[in-house]
C-alpha positions in Angstrom: 5.1 -5.2 12.8 5.7 -4.8 9.1 6.3 -8.1 7.3 7.4 -9.3 3.9 6.4 -12.8 2.7 8.0 -14.0 -0.6 6.2 -16.8 -2.4 6.8 -18.8 -5.5 3.9 -17.7 -7.8 2.7 -21.3 -8.0 3.0 -22.1 -4.2 1.0 -19.7 -1.9 1.4 -22.2 1.0 5.2 -21.7 1.5 6.8 -18.3 2.1 10.1 -16.8 3.0 9.3 -14.3 5.8 11.1 -11.1 6.7 10.2 -8.8 9.6 13.4 -6.6 9.8 12.7 -3.2 8.3 16.1 -3.0 6.5 15.7 -6.5 5.1 12.2 -5.6 3.8 13.4 -2.3 2.3 16.4 -4.0 0.7 14.3 -6.9 -0.9 11.6 -4.4 -2.1 14.2 -1.9 -3.3 15.8 -4.6 -5.5 12.4 -4.7 -7.3 12.2 -0.9 -7.7 9.7 -0.5 -4.9 10.0 2.2 -2.2 9.6 1.3 1.4 10.1 4.0 4.1 9.1 4.8 7.6 7.8 8.3 8.5 7.0 10.0 11.8 4.6 12.8 12.3 6.0 16.2 13.2 3.1 16.7 15.6 0.8 14.4 17.6 -2.4 13.4 15.7 -5.7 12.9 17.5 -7.8 10.0 16.4 -10.1 11.1 13.6 -8.0 14.1 12.7 -9.2 15.8 9.5 -7.4 15.5 6.1 -5.6 18.9 6.4 -4.3 18.1 9.9 -3.0 14.7 8.8 -1.3 16.1 5.7 0.3 18.9 7.7 1.7 16.4 10.2 3.7 14.7 7.4 4.2 17.8 5.2 8.0 17.5 5.0 8.0 13.9 3.7 5.0 14.6 1.4 6.7 17.7 -0.1 9.9 15.7 -0.6 8.1 13.0 -2.6 6.2 15.5 -4.6 9.4 17.2 -5.6 11.2 13.9 -6.3 8.4 12.3 -8.3 6.2 15.0 -9.7 3.1 14.2 -7.7 0.3 16.7 -8.3 -2.2 15.7 -5.7 -2.4 14.3 -2.2 -5.3 13.1 -0.1 -6.2 11.0 2.9 -8.4 8.0 2.9 -9.8 6.4 6.1 -11.5 3.0 6.3 -13.2 1.5 9.3 -15.0 -1.8 9.9 -18.3 0.0 9.8 -17.8 1.8 6.5 -20.9 1.2 4.4 -18.9 0.5 1.2 -16.1 -1.6 2.7 -17.0 -4.8 0.8 -17.2 -3.1 -2.6 -14.0 -1.1 -2.0 -12.2 -4.2 -0.9 -13.3 -6.1 -4.0 -12.2 -3.2 -6.2 -8.6 -3.6 -5.1 -8.4 -7.4 -4.8 -7.7 -8.3 -8.4 -4.2 -8.0 -10.0 -3.7 -4.7 -11.8 -1.2 -2.1 -12.8 -1.3 1.7 -13.0 0.2 4.2 -15.4 1.6 6.1 -12.4 3.3 5.1 -9.2 1.0 4.0 -6.4 2.2 5.5 -3.1 0.5 4.9 0.2 1.6 6.0 3.7 -0.1 4.3 6.6 -0.9 7.0 9.2 -2.8 4.4 11.2 -3.9 0.8 10.9 -2.7 -1.7 8.3 -3.2 -3.2 4.9 -1.6 -5.9 2.7 0.0 -5.2 -0.7 0.9 -8.1 -3.0 3.4 -7.5 -5.8 3.8 -10.0 -8.6 7.3 -9.8 -10.1 8.7 -12.5 -12.3 7.9 -15.9 -10.8 7.5 -14.5 -7.3 4.7 -12.9 -5.3 5.7 -10.5 -2.5 3.2 -9.9 0.3 4.0 -6.7 2.1 2.1 -6.1 5.4 2.2 -2.3 5.8 1.4 -0.9 9.3 1.3 2.5 11.0 4.4 4.5 9.9 5.1 2.5 6.7 5.2 4.0 3.2 5.1 1.8 0.1 5.7 3.0 -3.4 4.8 0.6 -6.2 6.2 1.8 -9.6 3.9 2.3 -12.6 3.4 -0.8 -14.6 4.1 -3.1 -11.7 1.4 -5.9 -11.3 0.0 -5.9 -7.8 -3.2 -6.0 -5.7 -4.2 -4.7 -2.2 -6.2 -6.3 0.5 -7.6 -4.2 3.3 -9.3 -7.2 5.0 -12.9 -7.9 5.8 -12.9 -5.4 8.8 -10.6 -2.6 7.4 -8.9 -0.2 9.8 -6.5 2.3 8.3 -5.9 5.9 7.5 -3.5 6.4 4.6 -2.0 9.3 2.7 -2.1 8.9 -1.1 0.0 10.8 -3.6 -0.9 11.0 -7.3 0.6 12.3 -10.5 -2.8 12.2 -12.1 -5.1 14.6 -10.2 -8.0 12.3 -11.1 -6.7 9.8 -8.6 -6.7 6.0 -8.6 -7.1 4.4 -12.1 -6.4 0.6 -12.5 -5.6 -1.5 -15.5 -6.7 -5.0 -14.6 -4.6 -7.9 -15.9 -7.5 -10.5 -16.0 -5.3 -12.9 -14.1 -6.8 -14.9 -11.2 -3.5 -15.1 -9.3 -4.8 -12.9 -6.4 -7.5 -15.4 -5.6 -4.9 -18.1 -4.9 -3.0 -16.1 -2.1 -3.9 -15.7 1.5 -6.4 -12.9 2.2 -5.7 -10.4 4.9 -7.5 -11.0 8.1 -9.1 -14.3 7.1 
């Protein structure tokens, strides 16, 4: 089940918790974040290739590409036995921004996005069927956990893909890690 935890930036031990989809979408929408649920237009077999996954969500992908000017789309899959899982996890764990929106749709599995806005930190547990869109310039980080399991569709305005601008803050180290 998707979940939103809202923390004071100086108190990672206490959180206001939301599990209702509409409540999560409303709270994130007030920050300018997109939160949607998508359904495949055809059944997907485990391990489906990138083209099959993209085709299953083509209508929603095309809509977002038209609305936001995305130029590229791909699929990333992470499993607990991925040889670079630790390095990839570490890459995303520090607070950063992007010069483009970060959009991720979870075809399968889950991951935890943190958004730092004002004096609050918003922990968004995204699961199968969830799409999150983090606007450019928004401070955030992502935790896939020590045993990652997810397949996600990523949309980019920059065909080069994911480029982070790290803030240098240690705030991410003070908040709960996913799966630990």
